[in-house]
LUMVEX-555526 format. One record per residue (C-alpha): residue number from 1; x, y, z. Coordinates in nm, 2 decimals, padded with zeros to 4 digits. Layout:
N
pos = NUM, c1 = X, c2 = Y, c3 = Z
...
// end
This chain:
209
pos = 1, c1 = 12.62, c2 = 10.94, c3 = 03.75
pos = 2, c1 = 12.67, c2 = 10.86, c3 = 03.38
pos = 3, c1 = 12.39, c2 = 10.98, c3 = 03.15
pos = 4, c1 = 12.29, c2 = 10.71, c3 = 02.90
pos = 5, c1 = 12.06, c2 = 10.68, c3 = 02.61
pos = 6, c1 = 11.72, c2 = 10.55, c3 = 02.72
pos = 7, c1 = 11.68, c2 = 10.77, c3 = 03.03
pos = 8, c1 = 11.33, c2 = 10.90, c3 = 03.09
pos = 9, c1 = 11.18, c2 = 11.16, c3 = 03.33
pos = 10, c1 = 10.82, c2 = 11.23, c3 = 03.43
pos = 11, c1 = 10.63, c2 = 11.41, c3 = 03.70
pos = 12, c1 = 10.30, c2 = 11.31, c3 = 03.84
pos = 13, c1 = 10.09, c2 = 11.48, c3 = 04.10
pos = 14, c1 = 10.27, c2 = 11.33, c3 = 04.39
pos = 15, c1 = 10.61, c2 = 11.22, c3 = 04.26
pos = 16, c1 = 10.91, c2 = 11.29, c3 = 04.02
pos = 17, c1 = 11.00, c2 = 10.98, c3 = 03.82
pos = 18, c1 = 11.32, c2 = 10.88, c3 = 03.63
pos = 19, c1 = 11.42, c2 = 10.56, c3 = 03.46
pos = 20, c1 = 11.78, c2 = 10.49, c3 = 03.36
pos = 21, c1 = 11.96, c2 = 10.20, c3 = 03.20
pos = 22, c1 = 12.16, c2 = 10.00, c3 = 03.46
pos = 23, c1 = 12.51, c2 = 10.12, c3 = 03.37
pos = 24, c1 = 12.79, c2 = 10.01, c3 = 03.62
pos = 25, c1 = 12.74, c2 = 10.33, c3 = 03.83
pos = 26, c1 = 12.38, c2 = 10.23, c3 = 03.89
pos = 27, c1 = 12.45, c2 = 09.87, c3 = 03.99
pos = 28, c1 = 12.39, c2 = 09.93, c3 = 04.36
pos = 29, c1 = 12.06, c2 = 10.09, c3 = 04.29
pos = 30, c1 = 11.96, c2 = 09.78, c3 = 04.09
pos = 31, c1 = 12.07, c2 = 09.56, c3 = 04.38
pos = 32, c1 = 11.87, c2 = 09.76, c3 = 04.63
pos = 33, c1 = 11.56, c2 = 09.66, c3 = 04.43
pos = 34, c1 = 11.63, c2 = 09.29, c3 = 04.37
pos = 35, c1 = 11.88, c2 = 09.19, c3 = 04.64
pos = 36, c1 = 11.87, c2 = 09.44, c3 = 04.92
pos = 37, c1 = 12.11, c2 = 09.24, c3 = 05.15
pos = 38, c1 = 12.34, c2 = 09.13, c3 = 04.87
pos = 39, c1 = 12.30, c2 = 08.76, c3 = 04.94
pos = 40, c1 = 12.50, c2 = 08.55, c3 = 04.70
pos = 41, c1 = 12.23, c2 = 08.28, c3 = 04.68
pos = 42, c1 = 11.95, c2 = 08.53, c3 = 04.62
pos = 43, c1 = 11.83, c2 = 08.66, c3 = 04.29
pos = 44, c1 = 12.06, c2 = 08.86, c3 = 04.06
pos = 45, c1 = 11.81, c2 = 08.84, c3 = 03.77
pos = 46, c1 = 12.01, c2 = 08.60, c3 = 03.56
pos = 47, c1 = 11.82, c2 = 08.27, c3 = 03.57
pos = 48, c1 = 11.60, c2 = 08.36, c3 = 03.28
pos = 49, c1 = 11.87, c2 = 08.54, c3 = 03.08
pos = 50, c1 = 12.19, c2 = 08.35, c3 = 03.09
pos = 51, c1 = 12.29, c2 = 07.98, c3 = 03.08
pos = 52, c1 = 12.50, c2 = 07.84, c3 = 03.37
pos = 53, c1 = 12.80, c2 = 07.83, c3 = 03.13
pos = 54, c1 = 12.76, c2 = 08.20, c3 = 03.05
pos = 55, c1 = 12.74, c2 = 08.28, c3 = 03.42
pos = 56, c1 = 13.07, c2 = 08.10, c3 = 03.48
pos = 57, c1 = 13.23, c2 = 08.27, c3 = 03.18
pos = 58, c1 = 13.13, c2 = 08.62, c3 = 03.30
pos = 59, c1 = 13.15, c2 = 08.57, c3 = 03.68
pos = 60, c1 = 13.38, c2 = 08.28, c3 = 03.75
pos = 61, c1 = 13.32, c2 = 07.99, c3 = 03.99
pos = 62, c1 = 13.33, c2 = 08.17, c3 = 04.33
pos = 63, c1 = 13.04, c2 = 08.25, c3 = 04.57
pos = 64, c1 = 12.98, c2 = 08.59, c3 = 04.40
pos = 65, c1 = 12.98, c2 = 08.45, c3 = 04.05
pos = 66, c1 = 12.62, c2 = 08.56, c3 = 03.97
pos = 67, c1 = 12.67, c2 = 08.91, c3 = 04.10
pos = 68, c1 = 12.99, c2 = 08.94, c3 = 03.90
pos = 69, c1 = 12.82, c2 = 08.81, c3 = 03.59
pos = 70, c1 = 12.55, c2 = 09.07, c3 = 03.63
pos = 71, c1 = 12.81, c2 = 09.35, c3 = 03.68
pos = 72, c1 = 12.97, c2 = 09.23, c3 = 03.35
pos = 73, c1 = 12.64, c2 = 09.26, c3 = 03.17
pos = 74, c1 = 12.61, c2 = 09.62, c3 = 03.29
pos = 75, c1 = 12.93, c2 = 09.71, c3 = 03.11
pos = 76, c1 = 12.80, c2 = 09.59, c3 = 02.77
pos = 77, c1 = 12.67, c2 = 09.84, c3 = 02.50
pos = 78, c1 = 12.32, c2 = 09.74, c3 = 02.58
pos = 79, c1 = 12.29, c2 = 09.72, c3 = 02.97
pos = 80, c1 = 12.05, c2 = 09.45, c3 = 03.07
pos = 81, c1 = 11.76, c2 = 09.66, c3 = 03.19
pos = 82, c1 = 11.64, c2 = 09.98, c3 = 03.36
pos = 83, c1 = 11.60, c2 = 10.10, c3 = 03.71
pos = 84, c1 = 11.30, c2 = 10.33, c3 = 03.80
pos = 85, c1 = 11.34, c2 = 10.60, c3 = 04.06
pos = 86, c1 = 11.07, c2 = 10.79, c3 = 04.25
pos = 87, c1 = 11.19, c2 = 11.11, c3 = 04.40
pos = 88, c1 = 11.55, c2 = 10.98, c3 = 04.37
pos = 89, c1 = 11.49, c2 = 10.64, c3 = 04.53
pos = 90, c1 = 11.53, c2 = 10.32, c3 = 04.32
pos = 91, c1 = 11.19, c2 = 10.15, c3 = 04.33
pos = 92, c1 = 11.17, c2 = 09.92, c3 = 04.03
pos = 93, c1 = 11.37, c2 = 09.70, c3 = 03.79
pos = 94, c1 = 11.29, c2 = 09.58, c3 = 03.44
pos = 95, c1 = 11.52, c2 = 09.32, c3 = 03.28
pos = 96, c1 = 11.50, c2 = 09.40, c3 = 02.90
pos = 97, c1 = 11.72, c2 = 09.36, c3 = 02.60
pos = 98, c1 = 11.74, c2 = 09.24, c3 = 02.24
pos = 99, c1 = 11.59, c2 = 08.89, c3 = 02.23
pos = 100, c1 = 11.90, c2 = 08.78, c3 = 02.05
pos = 101, c1 = 12.11, c2 = 08.87, c3 = 02.35
pos = 102, c1 = 11.89, c2 = 08.68, c3 = 02.60
pos = 103, c1 = 12.03, c2 = 08.33, c3 = 02.56
pos = 104, c1 = 11.77, c2 = 08.14, c3 = 02.75
pos = 105, c1 = 11.49, c2 = 08.31, c3 = 02.56
pos = 106, c1 = 11.66, c2 = 08.29, c3 = 02.23
pos = 107, c1 = 11.69, c2 = 07.91, c3 = 02.27
pos = 108, c1 = 11.35, c2 = 07.85, c3 = 02.43
pos = 109, c1 = 11.14, c2 = 07.59, c3 = 02.26
pos = 110, c1 = 10.84, c2 = 07.69, c3 = 02.47
pos = 111, c1 = 10.85, c2 = 08.06, c3 = 02.37
pos = 112, c1 = 10.97, c2 = 08.07, c3 = 02.01
pos = 113, c1 = 10.97, c2 = 08.40, c3 = 01.82
pos = 114, c1 = 10.65, c2 = 08.48, c3 = 01.64
pos = 115, c1 = 10.84, c2 = 08.63, c3 = 01.34
pos = 116, c1 = 11.19, c2 = 08.73, c3 = 01.24
pos = 117, c1 = 11.18, c2 = 09.09, c3 = 01.36
pos = 118, c1 = 11.47, c2 = 09.20, c3 = 01.59
pos = 119, c1 = 11.24, c2 = 09.27, c3 = 01.89
pos = 120, c1 = 11.35, c2 = 09.35, c3 = 02.24
pos = 121, c1 = 11.21, c2 = 09.14, c3 = 02.51
pos = 122, c1 = 11.11, c2 = 09.20, c3 = 02.87
pos = 123, c1 = 11.23, c2 = 08.91, c3 = 03.10
pos = 124, c1 = 11.14, c2 = 09.03, c3 = 03.44
pos = 125, c1 = 10.96, c2 = 09.31, c3 = 03.62
pos = 126, c1 = 11.02, c2 = 09.38, c3 = 03.99
pos = 127, c1 = 10.89, c2 = 09.65, c3 = 04.22
pos = 128, c1 = 11.08, c2 = 09.70, c3 = 04.54
pos = 129, c1 = 10.93, c2 = 09.58, c3 = 04.86
pos = 130, c1 = 10.74, c2 = 09.87, c3 = 05.03
pos = 131, c1 = 10.67, c2 = 10.04, c3 = 04.71
pos = 132, c1 = 10.41, c2 = 09.81, c3 = 04.55
pos = 133, c1 = 10.06, c2 = 09.93, c3 = 04.44
pos = 134, c1 = 10.19, c2 = 10.28, c3 = 04.41
pos = 135, c1 = 10.21, c2 = 10.32, c3 = 04.03
pos = 136, c1 = 10.57, c2 = 10.20, c3 = 03.99
pos = 137, c1 = 10.50, c2 = 09.94, c3 = 03.73
pos = 138, c1 = 10.35, c2 = 10.18, c3 = 03.47
pos = 139, c1 = 10.65, c2 = 10.42, c3 = 03.51
pos = 140, c1 = 10.89, c2 = 10.13, c3 = 03.49
pos = 141, c1 = 10.75, c2 = 09.98, c3 = 03.18
pos = 142, c1 = 10.72, c2 = 10.31, c3 = 03.00
pos = 143, c1 = 11.09, c2 = 10.37, c3 = 03.09
pos = 144, c1 = 11.18, c2 = 10.03, c3 = 02.96
pos = 145, c1 = 11.00, c2 = 10.09, c3 = 02.63
pos = 146, c1 = 11.17, c2 = 10.43, c3 = 02.60
pos = 147, c1 = 11.51, c2 = 10.26, c3 = 02.65
pos = 148, c1 = 11.44, c2 = 10.00, c3 = 02.38
pos = 149, c1 = 11.33, c2 = 10.28, c3 = 02.14
pos = 150, c1 = 11.64, c2 = 10.48, c3 = 02.20
pos = 151, c1 = 11.85, c2 = 10.18, c3 = 02.09
pos = 152, c1 = 11.65, c2 = 10.13, c3 = 01.77
pos = 153, c1 = 11.42, c2 = 09.85, c3 = 01.87
pos = 154, c1 = 11.13, c2 = 09.81, c3 = 01.63
pos = 155, c1 = 10.90, c2 = 09.66, c3 = 01.90
pos = 156, c1 = 10.91, c2 = 09.53, c3 = 02.26
pos = 157, c1 = 10.77, c2 = 09.20, c3 = 02.36
pos = 158, c1 = 10.67, c2 = 09.04, c3 = 02.70
pos = 159, c1 = 10.54, c2 = 08.70, c3 = 02.80
pos = 160, c1 = 10.29, c2 = 08.76, c3 = 03.08
pos = 161, c1 = 09.99, c2 = 08.55, c3 = 03.19
pos = 162, c1 = 09.62, c2 = 08.62, c3 = 03.16
pos = 163, c1 = 09.51, c2 = 08.56, c3 = 03.52
pos = 164, c1 = 09.14, c2 = 08.58, c3 = 03.42
pos = 165, c1 = 09.05, c2 = 08.69, c3 = 03.77
pos = 166, c1 = 09.27, c2 = 08.43, c3 = 03.94
pos = 167, c1 = 09.58, c2 = 08.49, c3 = 04.15
pos = 168, c1 = 09.95, c2 = 08.43, c3 = 04.07
pos = 169, c1 = 10.20, c2 = 08.27, c3 = 04.30
pos = 170, c1 = 10.41, c2 = 08.56, c3 = 04.41
pos = 171, c1 = 10.73, c2 = 08.37, c3 = 04.32
pos = 172, c1 = 10.62, c2 = 08.40, c3 = 03.95
pos = 173, c1 = 10.49, c2 = 08.75, c3 = 03.96
pos = 174, c1 = 10.80, c2 = 08.88, c3 = 03.78
pos = 175, c1 = 10.65, c2 = 08.77, c3 = 03.45
pos = 176, c1 = 10.37, c2 = 09.02, c3 = 03.48
pos = 177, c1 = 10.00, c2 = 09.00, c3 = 03.38
pos = 178, c1 = 09.81, c2 = 09.08, c3 = 03.06
pos = 179, c1 = 09.63, c2 = 09.37, c3 = 03.23
pos = 180, c1 = 09.96, c2 = 09.52, c3 = 03.35
pos = 181, c1 = 10.10, c2 = 09.53, c3 = 02.99
pos = 182, c1 = 09.77, c2 = 09.64, c3 = 02.83
pos = 183, c1 = 09.78, c2 = 09.95, c3 = 03.05
pos = 184, c1 = 10.10, c2 = 10.07, c3 = 02.87
pos = 185, c1 = 09.99, c2 = 09.98, c3 = 02.51
pos = 186, c1 = 10.09, c2 = 09.62, c3 = 02.46
pos = 187, c1 = 09.87, c2 = 09.39, c3 = 02.26
pos = 188, c1 = 09.84, c2 = 09.01, c3 = 02.24
pos = 189, c1 = 10.01, c2 = 08.88, c3 = 01.93
pos = 190, c1 = 10.04, c2 = 08.51, c3 = 02.01
pos = 191, c1 = 10.05, c2 = 08.24, c3 = 02.27
pos = 192, c1 = 10.33, c2 = 08.01, c3 = 02.40
pos = 193, c1 = 10.36, c2 = 07.66, c3 = 02.54
pos = 194, c1 = 10.51, c2 = 07.80, c3 = 02.87
pos = 195, c1 = 10.32, c2 = 07.85, c3 = 03.19
pos = 196, c1 = 10.36, c2 = 08.05, c3 = 03.51
pos = 197, c1 = 10.15, c2 = 07.96, c3 = 03.82
pos = 198, c1 = 09.98, c2 = 07.70, c3 = 03.60
pos = 199, c1 = 09.86, c2 = 07.97, c3 = 03.36
pos = 200, c1 = 09.96, c2 = 07.99, c3 = 03.00
pos = 201, c1 = 10.20, c2 = 08.27, c3 = 02.90
pos = 202, c1 = 10.11, c2 = 08.50, c3 = 02.62
pos = 203, c1 = 10.31, c2 = 08.69, c3 = 02.37
pos = 204, c1 = 10.24, c2 = 09.07, c3 = 02.39
pos = 205, c1 = 10.40, c2 = 09.33, c3 = 02.18
pos = 206, c1 = 10.42, c2 = 09.71, c3 = 02.17
pos = 207, c1 = 10.51, c2 = 09.85, c3 = 01.83
pos = 208, c1 = 10.77, c2 = 10.13, c3 = 01.82
pos = 209, c1 = 10.83, c2 = 10.19, c3 = 01.45
// end
C-alpha cells in the first residue's frame, strides 16, 4: 500500500497499532469500518462534510453516488480522514481535514469559527463494531492529530458534547464526548449553538504549533 504523510505506528502491551490517511488504496479498509456491507443507502461519512450538490458533482446521480464521491475525496491532496489498524485489522475511522475544505462545517451558522486560524476539524469518529471499549479511540485520535500535524495544521478542533454523566443516543455518538477528547490533550475553547442528543456541542482544540 502507498505510504503517505501522516502515518503513525505504536505498540501497546497487547497490540500493534497503525494509523494511515485514507488514500485510494485504503478505501476498502475505510468501508469495512463504516459500511461493512457496502450498502448504497448506508453511511459513507459525507453528510456532515459535503453538500448534496457537491456529492452529485463528485459522484454523479446513480445509486452509488455517495460511495463514488467519497472515493473522489480520497484522491485529493488531503485525504478526508484516517483509518486506524490494530494488528493489521482496520478498526477505526476519523473524518478530519482543513475546516475550509469541509463545506458544511465552513458554512455552519451553528458552529462558527472561534478565530481566523486555519485549523483542521474532526467531523466524525467511528469504532468498528466488535472493537469498542478496547482502546481504539485514543489510538485513532492520536493518529488523526499526527496526520493534521504532518500537513502543517496549527491546531485540531472537534465539536463533542459534555454528557455530564448522561447518555448519548448511539446514532449521534460519532461527534464524541468531552472526556474522550480530553484524554488526548484537547481543551475547551468555546461553545456552539449546535446540539447532539439534546446536549450542547463544545469547541475543543489541541494546539500543534
